[in-house]
C-alpha positions in Angstrom: -4.8 -107.9 99.2 -6.3 -110.2 96.6 -4.3 -111.1 93.5 -5.8 -112.8 90.4 -3.5 -114.6 88.0 -4.2 -114.8 84.3 -4.4 -118.0 82.4 -0.9 -117.3 80.9 0.5 -116.7 84.4 -1.0 -119.9 85.7 0.5 -121.8 82.7 3.9 -120.4 83.4 3.8 -121.1 87.1 2.4 -124.6 86.5 5.3 -125.5 84.2 7.8 -124.3 86.8 6.1 -126.4 89.5 6.4 -129.5 87.3 10.1 -128.7 86.7 10.6 -128.3 90.5 9.1 -131.7 91.3 11.0 -133.4 88.5 14.2 -131.7 89.7 13.6 -132.8 93.3 13.0 -136.4 92.1 16.3 -136.3 90.1 18.2 -134.9 93.1 16.5 -137.4 95.4 15.4 -134.6 97.7 12.7 -135.5 100.2 10.5 -133.1 102.2 12.8 -131.3 104.6 10.3 -131.0 107.5 8.5 -134.0 109.0 6.4 -136.3 107.0 6.1 -135.9 103.2 3.0 -134.1 101.9 0.5 -136.4 100.2 0.5 -134.4 97.0 4.0 -133.3 96.3 3.2 -132.5 92.6 0.2 -130.3 93.5 2.2 -128.6 96.3 5.0 -127.6 94.0 2.6 -126.3 91.4 0.4 -124.3 93.9 3.6 -122.9 95.6 4.6 -121.5 92.2 1.1 -120.0 91.8 1.5 -118.3 95.2 5.0 -117.0 94.4 3.8 -115.6 91.1 1.0 -113.9 92.8 3.4 -112.2 95.3 5.7 -111.2 92.5 2.9 -109.7 90.6 1.7 -107.7 93.7 5.2 -106.5 94.5 6.0 -105.8 90.9 9.1 -108.1 91.1 10.1 -110.3 88.2 9.6 -113.9 89.2 12.8 -115.8 88.3 12.6 -119.3 87.0 15.8 -121.3 87.6 17.0 -124.8 88.2 19.4 -123.8 90.9 17.4 -122.6 93.9 20.6 -121.9 95.9 21.4 -119.0 93.6 18.1 -117.1 94.3 18.0 -114.6 97.2 14.4 -115.7 97.9 11.2 -116.9 96.2 10.5 -113.5 94.8 13.5 -111.2 94.8 14.5 -111.1 98.5 11.0 -112.2 99.7 10.1 -115.7 100.8 6.5 -117.0 100.2 4.6 -119.5 102.3 1.3 -120.7 100.9 -1.7 -122.5 102.4 -5.1 -123.6 101.1 -6.6 -123.0 104.6 -8.8 -119.9 104.7 -7.5 -118.9 108.1 -4.0 -120.5 107.7 -1.0 -119.0 109.5 2.4 -118.0 108.2 4.9 -120.8 108.9 8.4 -119.7 109.8 11.1 -122.4 110.3 13.8 -122.2 112.9 16.5 -122.1 110.2 14.9 -119.4 108.1 17.1 -116.3 107.7 16.2 -113.8 110.4 16.5 -110.7 108.1 14.3 -112.0 105.3 10.7 -110.9 104.8 8.1 -113.7 104.6 4.7 -113.3 102.9 1.6 -115.5 103.7 -0.3 -116.4 100.5 -3.7 -118.1 101.1 -5.7 -119.5 98.2 -5.7 -122.0 95.3 -5.3 -121.7 91.5 -5.8 -118.3 90.1 -7.0 -116.4 93.2 -4.7 -115.6 96.1 -5.1 -113.5 99.3 -1.8 -112.0 100.4 -2.6 -112.0 104.1 0.5 -110.2 105.3 4.2 -110.3 106.0 6.8 -110.2 108.7 10.5 -110.5 109.0 11.5 -114.0 110.1 13.1 -112.7 113.3 9.8 -111.0 114.3 7.9 -114.2 113.7 10.3 -116.4 115.7 8.6 -115.7 119.0 7.9 -118.4 121.6 4.2 -117.6 121.6 4.0 -118.7 117.9 5.9 -122.0 118.3 3.6 -124.9 117.5 3.4 -128.4 116.2 -0.3 -128.7 115.0 0.3 -132.0 113.1 2.6 -133.5 115.8 5.2 -134.2 113.2 8.3 -132.9 114.9 10.4 -135.0 117.3 11.8 -132.2 119.4 10.9 -128.7 120.5 13.9 -127.3 118.5 12.3 -128.6 115.3 9.0 -127.0 115.9 8.0 -124.1 113.6 6.5 -120.8 114.3 2.9 -120.2 113.1 2.1 -116.5 112.9 -1.6 -115.6 112.6 -2.6 -113.1 109.9 -3.8 -110.6 112.5 -0.2 -110.3 113.7 1.3 -109.7 110.2 1.9 -106.4 108.4 -0.1 -105.6 105.3 1.7 -106.6 102.1 1.2 -103.0 100.9 3.6 -102.0 103.6 6.4 -103.8 101.8 5.8 -101.4 98.9 5.5 -98.3 101.1 8.7 -99.1 103.0 10.5 -99.7 99.8 12.3 -102.7 101.4 15.2 -103.4 99.0 13.5 -106.6 97.8 16.2 -107.6 95.3 19.0 -106.8 97.7 18.0 -108.2 101.1 21.0 -109.6 102.8 20.9 -112.3 105.5 22.6 -111.6 108.8 
């Protein structure tokens, strides 16, 4: 599924990305996994673009908030992982809530490919465990990298009518 954001949507998401980065600086939050990314500003902005694209595709209002702990996910009850890599995989972290759906968004700027989704528990399979950048000190810290071919189509989230705003973690 391809989603194109409008200039107004890009503007809204870019402002939120800037606010996230400033908030992280004020809270002295560092990157939670491994080495910091080279472009934290760009990463926060592009992540907001990806979240907006998923919200648009799923017809979910994208909430902007300063308190991320109060949100049930990036978009309703859905988590979004983005990559700029054309054949990038969905990253699921060991601590991610098992019952939460995760969507892989690949792209940059206005155009996003929503490559698929899975529940975190289904992506936490040994065959997906990887450390492509060699940034984790132990096997327990390694993440799961699910290829797009093993994901469900995003349209399936709509067909199944997963209660996106009411997903509860177990």
